[in-house]
FIMI-298498 format. One record per residue (C-alpha): residue number from 1; x, y, z. Coordinates in steps of 0.02 Angstrom, whole numbers, plus 50000, padded with zeros to 5 digits. Layout:
<nodes>
+-----+-------+-------+-------+
: num :     u :     v :     w :
+-----+-------+-------+-------+
: NUM :     X :     Y :     Z :
...
+-----+-------+-------+-------+
</nodes>
This chain:
<nodes>
+-----+-------+-------+-------+
: num :     u :     v :     w :
+-----+-------+-------+-------+
:   1 : 49632 : 51465 : 50222 :
:   2 : 49759 : 51323 : 50206 :
:   3 : 49653 : 51207 : 50101 :
:   4 : 49570 : 51042 : 50134 :
:   5 : 49715 : 50928 : 50087 :
:   6 : 49841 : 51025 : 50191 :
:   7 : 49723 : 51021 : 50339 :
:   8 : 49692 : 50835 : 50313 :
:   9 : 49878 : 50799 : 50311 :
:  10 : 49909 : 50907 : 50465 :
:  11 : 49770 : 50819 : 50562 :
:  12 : 49841 : 50649 : 50513 :
:  13 : 50011 : 50701 : 50579 :
:  14 : 49933 : 50761 : 50742 :
:  15 : 49839 : 50597 : 50760 :
:  16 : 49995 : 50492 : 50732 :
:  17 : 50106 : 50597 : 50843 :
:  18 : 49979 : 50585 : 50984 :
:  19 : 49990 : 50396 : 50990 :
:  20 : 50065 : 50322 : 51149 :
:  21 : 50248 : 50280 : 51122 :
:  22 : 50303 : 50180 : 51273 :
:  23 : 50444 : 50085 : 51190 :
:  24 : 50574 : 50116 : 51057 :
:  25 : 50480 : 49996 : 50944 :
:  26 : 50324 : 50104 : 50954 :
:  27 : 50426 : 50258 : 50907 :
:  28 : 50500 : 50168 : 50758 :
:  29 : 50328 : 50110 : 50703 :
:  30 : 50265 : 50290 : 50704 :
:  31 : 50416 : 50345 : 50603 :
:  32 : 50389 : 50201 : 50483 :
:  33 : 50205 : 50249 : 50463 :
:  34 : 50252 : 50429 : 50422 :
:  35 : 50386 : 50374 : 50300 :
:  36 : 50264 : 50258 : 50212 :
:  37 : 50138 : 50397 : 50201 :
:  38 : 50262 : 50516 : 50124 :
:  39 : 50324 : 50381 : 50005 :
:  40 : 50148 : 50345 : 49944 :
:  41 : 50115 : 50530 : 49924 :
:  42 : 50273 : 50553 : 49820 :
:  43 : 50229 : 50402 : 49713 :
:  44 : 50061 : 50481 : 49673 :
:  45 : 50140 : 50647 : 49624 :
:  46 : 50278 : 50569 : 49519 :
:  47 : 50158 : 50454 : 49428 :
:  48 : 50048 : 50599 : 49374 :
:  49 : 49909 : 50569 : 49500 :
:  50 : 49934 : 50718 : 49615 :
:  51 : 49749 : 50722 : 49655 :
:  52 : 49764 : 50555 : 49743 :
:  53 : 49914 : 50608 : 49849 :
:  54 : 49816 : 50652 : 50008 :
:  55 : 49722 : 50487 : 50007 :
:  56 : 49880 : 50388 : 49974 :
:  57 : 49970 : 50480 : 50114 :
:  58 : 49834 : 50424 : 50234 :
:  59 : 49841 : 50247 : 50165 :
:  60 : 50028 : 50239 : 50195 :
:  61 : 50011 : 50306 : 50372 :
:  62 : 49873 : 50184 : 50416 :
:  63 : 49966 : 50036 : 50340 :
:  64 : 50063 : 50002 : 50501 :
:  65 : 49926 : 50032 : 50629 :
:  66 : 49891 : 49847 : 50654 :
:  67 : 50075 : 49804 : 50687 :
:  68 : 50109 : 49914 : 50837 :
:  69 : 50046 : 49888 : 51013 :
:  70 : 50032 : 50076 : 51035 :
:  71 : 49896 : 50086 : 50905 :
:  72 : 49780 : 49956 : 50981 :
+-----+-------+-------+-------+
</nodes>
């Protein structure tokens, strides 16, 4: 009913928000991951590649997973 890309984005947000955030640094890393995801998504839309927006959102979100202790 909501579409595959909307469901994909929603599930990614649920996954990221469910990560353990024991310190302020972990919280900031989650916010940074979400900001990067949105930035990549907007870049895709503004460059005329709206079809790639969901994949680029996920790429942006996953780009910080190796830097935070909460994601290990």
